ZAMARGU-4260 file (C-alpha; in steps of 0.2 Angstrom, whole numbers, plus 5000, padded with zeros to 4 digits):
<rodrens>
0) 5147/5051/5168 | 5154/5055/5185 | 5137/5061/5191 | 5129/5045/5185 | 5143/5034/5193
5) 5141/5044/5210 | 5122/5041/5209 | 5124/5023/5206 | 5136/5022/5221 | 5123/5030/5232
10) 5110/5018/5227 | 5121/5003/5230 | 5126/5009/5247 | 5107/5011/5251 | 5103/4994/5245
15) 5117/4987/5256 | 5111/4996/5271 | 5093/4990/5268 | 5099/4972/5267 | 5109/4972/5283
20) 5103/4972/5301 | 5106/4989/5310 | 5118/4981/5322 | 5129/4974/5308 | 5144/4985/5303
25) 5146/4988/5285 | 5165/4990/5286 | 5175/4974/5286 | 5189/4973/5299 | 5202/4959/5300
30) 5207/4956/5318 | 5219/4941/5320 | 5218/4940/5339 | 5206/4945/5353 | 5207/4963/5359
35) 5221/4964/5371 | 5216/4962/5389 | 5224/4974/5402 | 5239/4963/5403 | 5254/4974/5397
40) 5260/4961/5383 | 5247/4952/5373 | 5253/4937/5363 | 5250/4943/5345 | 5261/4929/5337
45) 5247/4916/5341 | 5235/4923/5328 | 5231/4911/5315 | 5218/4920/5305 | 5200/4925/5308
50) 5183/4922/5300 | 5176/4938/5294 | 5157/4941/5292 | 5149/4956/5284 | 5131/4952/5286
55) 5130/4942/5270 | 5146/4933/5268 | 5158/4922/5279 | 5176/4923/5274 | 5191/4916/5282
60) 5207/4928/5281 | 5223/4919/5284 | 5236/4924/5297 | 5249/4926/5283 | 5239/4940/5274
65) 5247/4957/5274 | 5231/4964/5281 | 5234/4954/5296 | 5251/4961/5298 | 5244/4978/5298
70) 5231/4973/5311 | 5245/4967/5322 | 5254/4984/5320 | 5238/4992/5326 | 5237/4980/5341
75) 5254/4985/5346 | 5249/5003/5346 | 5234/4999/5357 | 5245/4989/5369 | 5256/5004/5371
80) 5241/5014/5376 | 5242/5025/5360 | 5228/5032/5351 | 5226/5024/5334 | 5231/5036/5320
85) 5215/5041/5312 | 5224/5045/5296 | 5230/5027/5295 | 5213/5021/5298 | 5206/5031/5283
90) 5217/5021/5271 | 5213/5003/5278 | 5211/4991/5263 | 5199/4977/5266 | 5204/4960/5259
95) 5196/4956/5242 | 5180/4945/5243 | 5176/4938/5226 | 5157/4938/5225 | 5156/4936/5206
100) 5152/4920/5197 | 5169/4917/5191 | 5185/4906/5191 | 5181/4890/5200 | 5162/4893/5199
105) 5163/4889/5181 | 5166/4871/5186 | 5150/4870/5196 | 5136/4871/5184 | 5136/4890/5182
110) 5138/4887/5164 | 5125/4877/5154 | 5129/4862/5144 | 5129/4864/5125 | 5127/4852/5111
115) 5144/4847/5102 | 5139/4855/5086 | 5136/4871/5094 | 5153/4871/5103 | 5162/4866/5087
120) 5154/4881/5078 | 5163/4892/5090 | 5180/4886/5084 | 5189/4898/5072 | 5195/4891/5055
125) 5208/4878/5054 | 5220/4891/5047 | 5218/4902/5063 | 5219/4888/5075 | 5235/4882/5067
130) 5243/4899/5070 | 5237/4899/5088 | 5243/4882/5092 | 5260/4886/5084 | 5261/4901/5096
135) 5256/4890/5111 | 5270/4878/5108 | 5283/4891/5104 | 5297/4893/5116 | 5294/4912/5117
140) 5277/4910/5123 | 5275/4922/5137 | 5265/4912/5149 | 5275/4898/5157 | 5265/4882/5156
145) 5268/4865/5164 | 5275/4853/5151 | 5261/4840/5153 | 5257/4839/5135 | 5267/4828/5123
150) 5267/4839/5107 | 5269/4825/5094 | 5255/4815/5101 | 5244/4830/5103 | 5247/4836/5085
155) 5243/4818/5078 | 5226/4819/5088 | 5224/4837/5082 | 5225/4832/5064 | 5213/4818/5067
160) 5200/4830/5074 | 5200/4840/5058 | 5198/4825/5048 | 5182/4820/5058 | 5176/4832/5071
165) 5161/4822/5076 | 5172/4809/5083 | 5181/4821/5095 | 5177/4819/5113 | 5171/4833/5124
170) 5186/4832/5135 | 5198/4834/5121 | 5188/4848/5114 | 5190/4856/5132 | 5209/4854/5130
175) 5209/4863/5114 | 5198/4877/5120 | 5209/4879/5136 | 5224/4880/5124 | 5215/4894/5114
180) 5210/4903/5129 | 5228/4903/5137 | 5234/4909/5120 | 5221/4924/5119 | 5226/4928/5137
185) 5244/4929/5132 | 5239/4941/5117 | 5229/4952/5129 | 5242/4954/5142 | 5258/4954/5131
190) 5253/4962/5115 | 5240/4958/5102 | 5243/4955/5084 | 5233/4967/5073 | 5221/4953/5069
195) 5215/4951/5087 | 5217/4970/5092 | 5203/4973/5105 | 5195/4956/5104 | 5208/4945/5113
200) 5201/4948/5130 | 5183/4944/5125 | 5189/4928/5115 | 5198/4923/5131 | 5182/4924/5141
205) 5173/4914/5128 | 5186/4901/5127 | 5187/4898/5145 | 5168/4896/5146 | 5169/4884/5132
210) 5182/4874/5141 | 5171/4873/5156 | 5156/4868/5146 | 5166/4854/5138 | 5172/4848/5155
215) 5154/4848/5161 | 5147/4839/5146 | 5161/4827/5146 | 5159/4823/5164 | 5176/4824/5174
220) 5171/4809/5184 | 5172/4797/5169 | 5191/4797/5170 | 5193/4800/5151 | 5210/4805/5144
225) 5216/4823/5146 | 5203/4826/5160 | 5216/4831/5172 | 5227/4840/5159 | 5212/4851/5154
230) 5208/4855/5172 | 5226/4860/5175 | 5227/4871/5160 | 5211/4879/5165 | 5218/4883/5182
235) 5234/4890/5173 | 5223/4903/5164 | 5214/4907/5181 | 5231/4910/5189 | 5238/4921/5176
240) 5223/4933/5176 | 5227/4950/5184 | 5213/4951/5197 | 5214/4943/5214 | 5206/4926/5213
245) 5217/4916/5225 | 5201/4909/5234 | 5194/4903/5218 | 5210/4896/5213 | 5212/4886/5229
250) 5195/4879/5227 | 5198/4875/5209 | 5215/4866/5214 | 5205/4855/5226 | 5194/4849/5211
255) 5210/4846/5200 | 5218/4836/5214 | 5202/4825/5217 | 5200/4822/5198 | 5218/4816/5198
260) 5216/4805/5212 | 5200/4798/5204 | 5211/4793/5189 | 5225/4786/5200 | 5238/4799/5196
265) 5244/4798/5215 | 5250/4780/5212 | 5267/4778/5202 | 5264/4772/5185 | 5276/4757/5188
270) 5261/4749/5196 | 5250/4750/5180 | 5251/4735/5168 | 5252/4739/5150 | 5257/4757/5151
275) 5270/4764/5139 | 5285/4773/5145 | 5279/4789/5137 | 5262/4788/5146 | 5271/4784/5163
280) 5282/4799/5162 | 5269/4811/5157 | 5258/4804/5171 | 5272/4809/5183 | 5273/4826/5176
285) 5254/4828/5177 | 5253/4823/5196 | 5269/4833/5200 | 5261/4849/5192 | 5244/4846/5201
290) 5254/4845/5217 | 5263/4861/5214 | 5246/4869/5210 | 5239/4864/5226 | 5255/4869/5236
295) 5255/4886/5227 | 5236/4890/5229 | 5237/4885/5247 | 5252/4896/5251 | 5245/4911/5241
300) 5228/4910/5249 | 5234/4905/5267 | 5224/4889/5267 | 5228/4871/5271 | 5234/4859/5257
305) 5224/4845/5251 | 5239/4834/5246 | 5247/4835/5263 | 5235/4822/5269 | 5236/4810/5254
310) 5248/4795/5253 | 5255/4796/5236 | 5270/4787/5229 | 5271/4794/5212 | 5290/4798/5208
315) 5296/4815/5203 | 5297/4817/5184 | 5314/4815/5176 | 5323/4829/5168 | 5322/4824/5150
320) 5320/4832/5133 | 5304/4829/5124 | 5313/4821/5110 | 5319/4807/5122 | 5301/4802/5124
325) 5290/4794/5111 | 5277/4781/5109 | 5291/4769/5104 | 5301/4772/5119 | 5302/4756/5129
330) 5313/4761/5144 | 5313/4779/5151 | 5331/4786/5150 | 5339/4791/5167 | 5336/4809/5172
335) 5348/4822/5166 | 5356/4834/5179 | 5346/4850/5183 | 5361/4860/5176 | 5355/4854/5159
340) 5339/4863/5154 | 5325/4854/5147 | 5306/4858/5147 | 5305/4848/5163 | 5318/4857/5172
345) 5307/4872/5177 | 5293/4861/5182 | 5305/4851/5194 | 5313/4866/5202 | 5297/4875/5204
350) 5289/4860/5211 | 5302/4858/5225 | 5300/4876/5230 | 5281/4875/5230 | 5282/4860/5241
355) 5292/4869/5254 | 5280/4884/5252 | 5265/4871/5255 | 5273/4866/5271 | 5273/4885/5276
360) 5255/4885/5272 | 5252/4870/5283 | 5262/4877/5297 | 5253/4893/5297 | 5236/4885/5295
365) 5237/4875/5311 | 5224/4881/5324 | 5239/4884/5337 | 5256/4891/5334 | 5268/4876/5330
370) 5284/4872/5339 | 5300/4882/5334 | 5309/4866/5330 | 5295/4862/5317 | 5298/4880/5310
375) 5316/4877/5309 | 5313/4861/5299 | 5301/4870/5287 | 5314/4884/5285 | 5327/4871/5281
380) 5316/4865/5267 | 5314/4883/5260 | 5333/4885/5260 | 5336/4868/5251 | 5323/4873/5238
385) 5333/4890/5236 | 5348/4880/5231 | 5338/4874/5216 | 5334/4892/5211 | 5352/4896/5209
390) 5353/4883/5196 | 5340/4893/5186 | 5351/4908/5186 | 5365/4898/5177 | 5355/4886/5166
395) 5352/4889/5148 | 5335/4890/5140 | 5326/4874/5136 | 5330/4865/5120 | 5317/4866/5106
400) 5304/4853/5105 | 5309/4839/5093 | 5327/4845/5090 | 5335/4828/5090 | 5353/4835/5092
405) 5350/4840/5110 | 5358/4857/5107 | 5354/4871/5120 | 5351/4889/5117 | 5359/4903/5127
410) 5351/4911/5143 | 5336/4921/5139 | 5321/4931/5146 | 5311/4915/5144 | 5320/4905/5157
415) 5328/4920/5167 | 5312/4928/5172 | 5304/4913/5181 | 5320/4914/5192 | 5316/4931/5198
420) 5298/4927/5201 | 5302/4911/5211 | 5315/4921/5221 | 5301/4933/5226 | 5290/4918/5231
425) 5304/4911/5241 | 5306/4928/5251 | 5288/4929/5253 | 5288/4911/5261 | 5302/4916/5273
430) 5292/4932/5278 | 5276/4922/5280 | 5284/4908/5290 | 5294/4919/5302 | 5284/4934/5304
435) 5274/4928/5319 | 5290/4925/5329 | 5296/4943/5327 | 5288/4949/5343 | 5294/4934/5353
440) 5312/4938/5347 | 5311/4954/5357 | 5311/4945/5373 | 5319/4929/5369 | 5335/4927/5359
445) 5330/4909/5355 | 5319/4917/5341 | 5332/4929/5334 | 5334/4919/5319 | 5316/4922/5314
450) 5318/4941/5316 | 5333/4942/5305 | 5327/4930/5292 | 5311/4940/5291 | 5319/4957/5289
455) 5332/4950/5277 | 5319/4943/5265 | 5308/4959/5267 | 5323/4969/5262 | 5326/4958/5247
460) 5308/4960/5241 | 5310/4979/5242 | 5326/4978/5232 | 5317/4968/5219 | 5303/4981/5219
465) 5316/4994/5214 | 5318/4985/5197 | 5300/4981/5193 | 5292/4990/5179 | 5275/4998/5185
470) 5265/4987/5173 | 5268/4972/5185 | 5258/4981/5199 | 5242/4976/5189 | 5245/4958/5195
475) 5239/4954/5212 | 5253/4943/5216 | 5265/4957/5214 | 5255/4968/5225 | 5253/4955/5238
480) 5272/4951/5239 | 5278/4970/5239 | 5265/4975/5252 | 5269/4961/5264 | 5287/4966/5263
485) 5283/4984/5268 | 5272/4978/5282 | 5285/4967/5289 | 5297/4982/5290 | 5284/4993/5298
490) 5280/4979/5311 | 5299/4979/5315 | 5299/4998/5318 | 5283/4997/5328 | 5291/4983/5339
495) 5306/4994/5342 | 5295/5007/5350 | 5290/4994/5363 | 5299/4989/5379 | 5306/4971/5377
500) 5302/4958/5391 | 5320/4961/5397 | 5317/4980/5398 | 5324/4994/5388 | 5328/4992/5369
505) 5331/4975/5362 | 5349/4969/5363 | 5347/4960/5346 | 5345/4976/5337 | 5363/4977/5333
510) 5362/4962/5321 | 5349/4971/5310 | 5349/4988/5301 | 5345/5003/5312 | 5328/5011/5311
515) 5334/5025/5301 | 5340/5013/5287 | 5323/5004/5288 | 5314/5021/5286 | 5325/5025/5271
520) 5321/5008/5263 | 5302/5011/5266 | 5304/5028/5258 | 5311/5020/5242 | 5296/5007/5243
525) 5284/5022/5244 | 5292/5030/5229 | 5289/5014/5219 | 5271/5013/5224 | 5269/5031/5220
530) 5275/5028/5202 | 5262/5013/5201 | 5247/5024/5205 | 5236/5023/5190 | 5240/5005/5186
535) 5227/4999/5198 | 5216/5006/5212 | 5225/4997/5226 | 5242/5004/5221 | 5236/5021/5227
540) 5228/5015/5243 | 5244/5005/5248 | 5254/5021/5244 | 5243/5032/5255 | 5244/5019/5269
545) 5263/5018/5269 | 5264/5037/5268 | 5253/5038/5284 | 5262/5025/5293 | 5279/5032/5289
550) 5273/5049/5295 | 5267/5041/5311 | 5285/5034/5314 | 5293/5051/5311 | 5281/5060/5323
555) 5280/5047/5336 | 5295/5052/5346 | 5292/5050/5365 | 5277/5039/5363 | 5288/5023/5362
560) 5298/5016/5377 | 5311/5007/5367 | 5322/5014/5353 | 5317/5032/5348 | 5311/5029/5330
565) 5303/5045/5327 | 5319/5055/5331 | 5329/5046/5317 | 5333/5052/5300 | 5329/5041/5285
570) 5344/5040/5274 | 5342/5034/5256 | 5353/5018/5258 | 5360/5009/5242 | 5350/4993/5242
575) 5365/4982/5238 | 5373/4987/5254 | 5358/4982/5266 | 5364/4964/5268 | 5381/4970/5275
580) 5371/4978/5290 | 5362/4962/5295 | 5374/4949/5303 | 5392/4950/5308 | 5396/4932/5305
585) 5388/4919/5294 | 5384/4904/5303 | 5382/4912/5320 | 5367/4905/5330 | 5356/4920/5326
590) 5365/4925/5310 | 5359/4925/5292 | 5363/4909/5282 | 5375/4910/5268 | 5362/4910/5255
595) 5355/4926/5262 | 5372/4934/5262 | 5374/4928/5244 | 5359/4940/5239 | 5370/4955/5242
600) 5380/4949/5226 | 5365/4950/5215 | 5366/4966/5205 | 5350/4973/5197 | 5355/4983/5182
605) 5341/4990/5172 | 5348/4985/5155 | 5351/4967/5161 | 5333/4967/5168 | 5326/4973/5152
610) 5336/4960/5143 | 5330/4946/5155 | 5311/4951/5153 | 5311/4954/5135 | 5308/4973/5134
615) 5300/4978/5118 | 5304/4996/5114 | 5290/4997/5101 | 5276/4993/5113 | 5285/4999/5128
620) 5281/4983/5138 | 5288/4967/5143 | 5284/4951/5134 | 5287/4939/5149 | 5273/4933/5160
625) 5270/4938/5178 | 5279/4928/5192 | 5271/4912/5191
</rodrens>
């Protein structure tokens, strides 16, 4: 089998070489700035991304991608007249380019329309579908879903469907298939019942194709009920897949946004005559969820947002229990405080964070580097969103749908795990926002805030990495966050090997951990990547890359002009003590904010982590979904 694989690989390489011009390199490189001129100090912080071509494809790689941080480190080495470490080049990891017909392409006629009876024949028996629907609406469902579907209304329509299937619209069928697809994805990723052992993944693929065929046959331009909800659930399934599909997700989110605008979701329902209070509130939820999808997809992919250019006036949904909303509701009750958990609480808090992350995407997508005042405004929005995350760590789990007494369950894995996931997103946002000002901070204390905020969040991500079970490295979002954190710390070490504009080592170095501590932290990150080898191909590549870079720092004594990184030892520092080393006083001009200081009080105990994430000893896995 190995010989056959090697033979096929040789054939593919020959075909690629035959299809490409002789002058076209087959290796994709990711430069973010022009090669440095003879000037001693190239401005690396202005890189906002690069369009990469490999002879057949043209792909934009954003300036916030960790590959770009790696390239910046290499540019720094060249600026110091150093020979690039060949071993480091060997472990370069090209950005993933999705060439397969997948994800968003399912919405663009890559599937063939089918007759309704042929689609209906794909549905399992009602008994099976009843079980799948019940699991989908269960509070223990491991994939976190936007609460955009009113269960009592859907169940009434569900019963009507089985009474007369010929009257069911294509769009409603698409909604049903999207629910079945998400349920099969949950089985595949978090444990299959014996009945679906080995078939949950093929069934997920079948149901996602059927969803797209229903959307195609039903025509999303006709503005029929559930069009946007079906598209949104379809995007949820794409988001929770393990493979890196951020480009397709970003394109798909644009389709969802346009479909929502086409149906007027960007205008508050108070403008619509004859609409019920129930419909109005759920339209707000749908639009809010669509906005969050656009914000998140833009941030993850490093692309501009679509919704930032839209004049929308739809109000934020209210924090209400589903039992407070029914077709008979005449007036929507006032919103409950976010300290009281409902099915809408997570949607609201997540939406506020993603809105701030969307502003990060806008700032980094600009063709030129924005002003530092603008950066401070975006950073303030991130910190404000962080305050909402703190509520999630103390809020009880959502009350069950339909329980009229309003009781609340205790804190559980189902609402604690999203807190850790969004905490990781927050720190990724801080790193992405401030990273391009780290080099400027070497010569100008005005930018010291960026340096410290970036280092603090990178350290926080590595701290979280120490608690992650290796199975989570299968998800590209996890790998992207943790690799970005390591690259930021490597960038800081490389910057310390350069002379600052003021000459000598940087005076701000006293406000952040010394280089030996950073090397020790990177050693710990390396150890975690080593444990993840085998979960996916990229984990091994990242591990070898980090090992090579760390070896370069330790053997590079004398090459750098600034702080002698290579001569330092790398002590294994307790992660909980790192934040004590960062800033002498909270509130100083270049000091860390109080919220970053508070991170040092977070204790990651393995038993508590297992409880939060629902560790199942029988299967040896966690039941909770990945970060998003």
